[in-house]
FITI-228642 format. One record per atom (N, C-alpha, C): residue number from 1; residue in one letter; atom name; x, y, z. Coordinates in steps of 0.1 Angstrom, whole numbers, m for minus. Layout:
BEGIN
NODE   n res atom    xx    yy    zz
NODE NUM   a   CA     X     Y     Z
...
# end
This chain:
BEGIN
NODE   n res atom    xx    yy    zz
NODE   1   m    N     8   m12     0
NODE   1   m   CA     0     0     0
NODE   1   m    C     9    13     0
NODE   2   n    N    20    12     7
NODE   2   n   CA    29    24     8
NODE   2   n    C    35    27    m6
NODE   3   e    N    38    16   m13
NODE   3   e   CA    44    18   m27
NODE   3   e    C    33    24   m36
NODE   4   e    N    21    20   m35
NODE   4   e   CA    10    26   m43
NODE   4   e    C     9    41   m40
NODE   5   r    N     9    45   m27
NODE   5   r   CA     8    59   m23
NODE   5   r    C    20    67   m29
NODE   6   r    N    32    61   m29
NODE   6   r   CA    43    68   m34
NODE   6   r    C    42    70   m49
NODE   7   e    N    37    60   m56
NODE   7   e   CA    35    61   m70
NODE   7   e    C    25    72   m74
NODE   8   k    N    14    72   m66
NODE   8   k   CA     4    83   m68
NODE   8   k    C    10    97   m66
NODE   9   g    N    18    98   m56
NODE   9   g   CA    25   110   m53
NODE   9   g    C    34   114   m64
NODE  10   d    N    41   105   m70
NODE  10   d   CA    50   107   m82
NODE  10   d    C    42   112   m94
NODE  11   v    N    31   106   m96
NODE  11   v   CA    22   109  m107
NODE  11   v    C    17   123  m105
NODE  12   d    N    12   126   m93
NODE  12   d   CA     7   140   m90
NODE  12   d    C    18   150   m92
NODE  13   e    N    30   147   m87
NODE  13   e   CA    42   156   m89
NODE  13   e    C    45   159  m104
NODE  14   l    N    45   148  m111
NODE  14   l   CA    47   149  m126
NODE  14   l    C    36   158  m132
NODE  15   r    N    24   156  m128
NODE  15   r   CA    13   163  m134
NODE  15   r    C    15   178  m131
NODE  16   e    N    19   182  m119
NODE  16   e   CA    22   196  m115
NODE  16   e    C    33   202  m124
NODE  17   v    N    43   194  m126
NODE  17   v   CA    55   199  m134
NODE  17   v    C    50   201  m148
NODE  18   l    N    42   192  m154
NODE  18   l   CA    38   193  m168
NODE  18   l    C    28   205  m169
NODE  19   d    N    20   208  m159
NODE  19   d   CA    11   219  m159
NODE  19   d    C    19   232  m160
NODE  20   v    N    30   233  m152
NODE  20   v   CA    38   245  m152
NODE  20   v    C    45   247  m165
NODE  21   v    N    51   236  m170
NODE  21   v   CA    58   236  m183
NODE  21   v    C    48   240  m194
NODE  22   s    N    36   235  m194
NODE  22   s   CA    26   239  m205
NODE  22   s    C    22   253  m204
NODE  23   e    N    23   259  m192
NODE  23   e   CA    20   274  m191
NODE  23   e    C    32   282  m195
NODE  24   r    N    44   278  m191
NODE  24   r   CA    56   287  m192
NODE  24   r    C    63   286  m205
NODE  25   v    N    63   274  m212
NODE  25   v   CA    70   273  m224
NODE  25   v    C    64   281  m235
NODE  26   p    N    51   281  m237
NODE  26   p   CA    45   290  m248
NODE  26   p    C    48   304  m245
NODE  27   a    N    48   309  m233
NODE  27   a   CA    51   323  m229
NODE  27   a    C    65   326  m233
NODE  28   l    N    74   317  m230
NODE  28   l   CA    89   319  m233
NODE  28   l    C    91   320  m248
NODE  29   l    N    84   311  m255
NODE  29   l   CA    86   311  m270
NODE  29   l    C    80   324  m276
NODE  30   r    N    69   329  m270
NODE  30   r   CA    63   341  m275
NODE  30   r    C    73   353  m272
NODE  31   a    N    79   353  m261
NODE  31   a   CA    89   363  m257
NODE  31   a    C   101   363  m267
NODE  32   i    N   105   351  m270
NODE  32   i   CA   116   350  m280
NODE  32   i    C   112   355  m294
NODE  33   r    N   100   352  m298
NODE  33   r   CA    95   357  m311
NODE  33   r    C    94   372  m310
NODE  34   d    N    89   378  m299
NODE  34   d   CA    88   392  m298
NODE  34   d    C   102   399  m299
NODE  35   v    N   112   393  m293
NODE  35   v   CA   125   398  m294
NODE  35   v    C   131   397  m308
NODE  36   l    N   128   386  m315
NODE  36   l   CA   134   384  m328
NODE  36   l    C   127   393  m339
NODE  37   y    N   114   396  m336
NODE  37   y   CA   106   404  m346
NODE  37   y    C   102   417  m342
NODE  38   s    N   110   423  m333
NODE  38   s   CA   107   437  m328
NODE  38   s    C   113   447  m338
NODE  39   k    N   109   459  m336
NODE  39   k   CA   115   470  m345
NODE  39   k    C   130   471  m342
NODE  40   e    N   134   470  m330
NODE  40   e   CA   148   471  m326
NODE  40   e    C   156   459  m333
NODE  41   a    N   150   447  m333
NODE  41   a   CA   157   436  m339
NODE  41   a    C   158   438  m354
NODE  42   a    N   148   443  m360
NODE  42   a   CA   149   446  m375
NODE  42   a    C   159   456  m378
NODE  43   e    N   160   467  m370
NODE  43   e   CA   170   477  m372
NODE  43   e    C   184   472  m370
NODE  44   s    N   186   463  m360
NODE  44   s   CA   199   458  m357
NODE  44   s    C   203   448  m369
NODE  45   m    N   194   440  m373
NODE  45   m   CA   197   431  m384
NODE  45   m    C   201   439  m397
NODE  46   a    N   193   449  m400
NODE  46   a   CA   196   457  m412
NODE  46   a    C   209   464  m411
NODE  47   e    N   212   469  m399
NODE  47   e   CA   226   475  m397
NODE  47   e    C   237   465  m399
NODE  48   a    N   235   453  m393
NODE  48   a   CA   245   443  m394
NODE  48   a    C   248   438  m408
NODE  49   v    N   237   436  m416
NODE  49   v   CA   238   432  m430
NODE  49   v    C   245   443  m438
NODE  50   a    N   241   455  m436
NODE  50   a   CA   247   467  m443
NODE  50   a    C   262   468  m440
NODE  51   i    N   265   466  m428
NODE  51   i   CA   280   467  m424
NODE  51   i    C   287   455  m430
NODE  52   f    N   281   443  m430
NODE  52   f   CA   288   432  m436
NODE  52   f    C   290   434  m451
NODE  53   y    N   280   439  m458
NODE  53   y   CA   281   442  m472
NODE  53   y    C   292   452  m475
NODE  54   e    N   292   463  m467
NODE  54   e   CA   302   474  m469
NODE  54   e    C   316   468  m467
NODE  55   k    N   318   460  m456
NODE  55   k   CA   331   455  m453
NODE  55   k    C   336   446  m465
NODE  56   l    N   327   438  m470
NODE  56   l   CA   331   429  m481
NODE  56   l    C   335   437  m493
NODE  57   v    N   328   448  m497
NODE  57   v   CA   331   456  m508
NODE  57   v    C   345   463  m505
NODE  58   e    N   346   468  m493
NODE  58   e   CA   359   475  m489
NODE  58   e    C   371   465  m491
NODE  59   a    N   368   452  m488
NODE  59   a   CA   379   442  m489
NODE  59   a    C   382   438  m503
NODE  60   g    N   374   443  m513
NODE  60   g   CA   377   440  m527
NODE  60   g    C   367   430  m533
NODE  61   v    N   357   426  m526
NODE  61   v   CA   347   416  m531
NODE  61   v    C   339   424  m541
NODE  62   p    N   336   419  m553
NODE  62   p   CA   328   426  m563
NODE  62   p    C   314   428  m556
NODE  63   p    N   308   440  m559
NODE  63   p   CA   295   443  m553
NODE  63   p    C   284   432  m555
NODE  64   k    N   284   427  m567
NODE  64   k   CA   273   416  m570
NODE  64   k    C   276   404  m560
NODE  65   d    N   288   400  m559
NODE  65   d   CA   291   389  m550
NODE  65   d    C   289   392  m536
NODE  66   a    N   292   405  m532
NODE  66   a   CA   290   409  m518
NODE  66   a    C   275   409  m515
NODE  67   l    N   267   413  m525
NODE  67   l   CA   253   413  m522
NODE  67   l    C   248   398  m520
NODE  68   e    N   252   389  m528
NODE  68   e   CA   248   375  m526
NODE  68   e    C   253   370  m512
NODE  69   m    N   265   374  m508
NODE  69   m   CA   270   369  m495
NODE  69   m    C   262   376  m484
NODE  70   a    N   258   388  m486
NODE  70   a   CA   250   395  m476
NODE  70   a    C   236   388  m474
NODE  71   k    N   231   384  m486
NODE  71   k   CA   218   377  m485
NODE  71   k    C   219   364  m478
NODE  72   s    N   230   357  m480
NODE  72   s   CA   232   344  m473
NODE  72   s    C   235   347  m458
NODE  73   y    N   240   358  m455
NODE  73   y   CA   244   361  m441
NODE  73   y    C   231   362  m433
NODE  74   m    N   220   367  m439
NODE  74   m   CA   208   368  m431
NODE  74   m    C   202   355  m428
NODE  75   i    N   197   353  m416
NODE  75   i   CA   191   340  m412
NODE  75   i    C   176   343  m411
NODE  76   d    N   168   335  m418
NODE  76   d   CA   154   337  m416
NODE  76   d    C   150   327  m405
NODE  77   v    N   147   332  m393
NODE  77   v   CA   144   324  m382
NODE  77   v    C   131   316  m384
NODE  78   r    N   122   322  m391
NODE  78   r   CA   109   315  m393
NODE  78   r    C   112   302  m401
NODE  79   n    N   121   302  m411
NODE  79   n   CA   124   290  m418
NODE  79   n    C   132   280  m409
NODE  80   l    N   141   286  m401
NODE  80   l   CA   148   277  m392
NODE  80   l    C   139   270  m382
NODE  81   f    N   130   277  m376
NODE  81   f   CA   120   270  m367
NODE  81   f    C   111   261  m375
NODE  82   g    N   107   266  m387
NODE  82   g   CA    98   258  m395
NODE  82   g    C   103   244  m398
NODE  83   r    N   116   243  m401
NODE  83   r   CA   122   230  m404
NODE  83   r    C   121   221  m392
NODE  84   k    N   120   227  m380
NODE  84   k   CA   118   219  m368
NODE  84   k    C   104   216  m364
NODE  85   g    N    95   221  m373
NODE  85   g   CA    80   219  m370
NODE  85   g    C    74   229  m361
NODE  86   l    N    80   240  m358
NODE  86   l   CA    75   250  m349
NODE  86   l    C    72   263  m357
NODE  87   s    N    60   267  m357
NODE  87   s   CA    56   280  m364
NODE  87   s    C    55   291  m354
NODE  88   l    N    64   301  m355
NODE  88   l   CA    63   312  m346
NODE  88   l    C    50   319  m347
NODE  89   g    N    43   319  m358
NODE  89   g   CA    31   325  m360
NODE  89   g    C    20   319  m352
NODE  90   d    N    21   307  m347
NODE  90   d   CA    11   300  m340
NODE  90   d    C    12   302  m325
NODE  91   l    N    22   310  m320
NODE  91   l   CA    24   311  m306
NODE  91   l    C    14   319  m299
NODE  92   g    N     6   327  m307
NODE  92   g   CA    m4   335  m300
NODE  92   g    C   m16   327  m297
NODE  93   k    N   m18   316  m303
NODE  93   k   CA   m29   307  m301
NODE  93   k    C   m28   299  m288
NODE  94   e    N   m38   297  m281
NODE  94   e   CA   m38   290  m269
NODE  94   e    C   m39   275  m272
NODE  95   g    N   m33   267  m264
NODE  95   g   CA   m34   253  m265
NODE  95   g    C   m24   247  m275
NODE  96   p    N   m22   234  m275
NODE  96   p   CA   m13   227  m284
NODE  96   p    C   m18   227  m298
NODE  97   k    N    m9   226  m307
NODE  97   k   CA   m13   225  m321
NODE  97   k    C   m19   211  m325
# end
């Protein structure tokens, strides 16, 4: 009987942990999305790409090649997460997909 009570306690504890995780993980992912897609993030990315392009051209890379390299330098986070089966656009919806 003691073993059964301990197992029930373990199940209850696991249930509590999963409840907390199901609440906090979506909020964390939404916060990450908001950081990545904020006005400030867009400005920082634009500045970084522009500087990268300028430095390539200054180093003697032909502008056309520098442009292609700058395009490759940008990381589309939506595609990165999408390949893993997570859509950042779905984070505003409640409940599992």
